[in-house]
C-alpha positions as CSV (number, residue, x, y, z in Angstrom):
1,M,29.0,-21.2,-20.1
2,N,30.4,-18.3,-18.1
3,T,28.1,-16.9,-15.4
4,K,28.7,-13.3,-16.5
5,L,27.7,-14.2,-20.1
6,I,24.6,-15.9,-18.8
7,I,23.6,-12.8,-16.7
8,A,24.3,-10.6,-19.7
9,T,22.1,-12.8,-21.8
10,L,19.3,-12.6,-19.3
11,G,19.6,-8.8,-19.3
12,L,19.4,-8.7,-23.0
13,A,16.5,-11.1,-23.1
14,S,14.6,-9.0,-20.6
15,V,14.9,-6.0,-23.0
16,L,13.7,-8.0,-25.9
17,S,11.0,-9.9,-24.1
18,F,7.4,-9.1,-24.9
19,G,5.8,-12.2,-23.2
20,A,7.0,-11.4,-19.6
21,S,4.9,-9.6,-17.1
22,A,4.8,-5.8,-17.5
23,A,4.2,-5.3,-13.8
24,V,7.6,-6.8,-12.7
25,H,10.9,-5.5,-13.9
26,Q,14.4,-7.0,-13.8
27,V,16.9,-4.5,-12.4
28,N,20.7,-4.4,-12.1
29,A,22.7,-3.9,-8.9
30,E,22.9,-0.1,-9.4
31,Q,19.2,0.3,-9.8
32,A,18.5,-2.0,-6.8
33,E,20.4,0.4,-4.5
34,N,17.4,2.7,-4.6
35,L,14.8,0.0,-3.9
36,Q,13.6,-1.6,-0.7
37,S,14.3,-5.4,-0.4
38,M,11.4,-7.7,0.4
39,G,13.0,-11.1,0.3
40,S,14.1,-13.5,-2.4
41,V,12.8,-16.3,-4.6
42,S,14.5,-19.1,-6.4
43,V,13.7,-21.5,-9.2
44,A,15.3,-24.9,-9.7
45,A,15.4,-27.8,-12.2
46,V,14.4,-25.6,-15.1
47,A,15.1,-27.1,-18.5
48,G,15.4,-24.7,-21.4
49,S,16.9,-21.3,-22.0
50,P,17.9,-18.3,-19.8
51,M,14.6,-16.7,-20.9
52,D,12.7,-19.6,-19.3
53,I,14.5,-18.8,-16.0
54,R,13.7,-15.1,-16.3
55,Q,10.0,-15.9,-16.9
56,E,9.7,-18.2,-13.9
57,L,11.5,-15.6,-11.7
58,A,9.2,-12.8,-12.9
59,A,6.1,-14.9,-12.2
60,K,7.3,-15.7,-8.7
61,A,8.2,-12.1,-8.1
62,E,4.8,-10.9,-9.3
63,K,3.0,-13.5,-7.1
64,A,4.9,-12.2,-4.1
65,G,3.8,-8.6,-4.9
66,A,7.2,-7.3,-5.9
67,S,7.7,-4.6,-8.5
68,S,11.2,-5.5,-9.4
69,Y,13.8,-8.3,-9.0
70,R,17.5,-8.8,-9.4
71,I,19.2,-12.1,-10.2
72,T,21.8,-12.8,-7.5
73,E,22.7,-16.4,-8.4
74,L,22.6,-18.4,-11.6
75,N,23.9,-21.9,-12.1
76,E,23.8,-24.0,-15.2
77,G,24.2,-27.8,-15.4
78,D,21.7,-30.4,-16.6
79,H,19.1,-27.9,-15.4
80,W,19.1,-24.2,-14.5
81,H,18.9,-22.9,-11.0
82,A,18.6,-19.2,-10.1
83,T,17.9,-17.0,-7.1
84,A,16.6,-13.4,-7.2
85,E,16.2,-10.6,-4.7
86,L,12.8,-9.0,-4.7
87,Y,12.1,-5.3,-4.3
88,K,9.1,-3.1,-3.6
């Protein structure tokens, strides 16, 4: 699957998601320009869908005290791996 398609799918899933944390928001690169970076998180060996990746990233971002995150890397294979930049 094309990485751009996966990222677009994650973005659409974030709009449609009702189960994810309301305190942490996924942002795009343009929105992130106005935010202060506070590090990054990653998830690995996630089996399932792009929505599962997003939920795990959101949970880690919330635990770290971030208000937003932006996916910077996404790899698909037998399992998913993703990295996200965190913002205050």
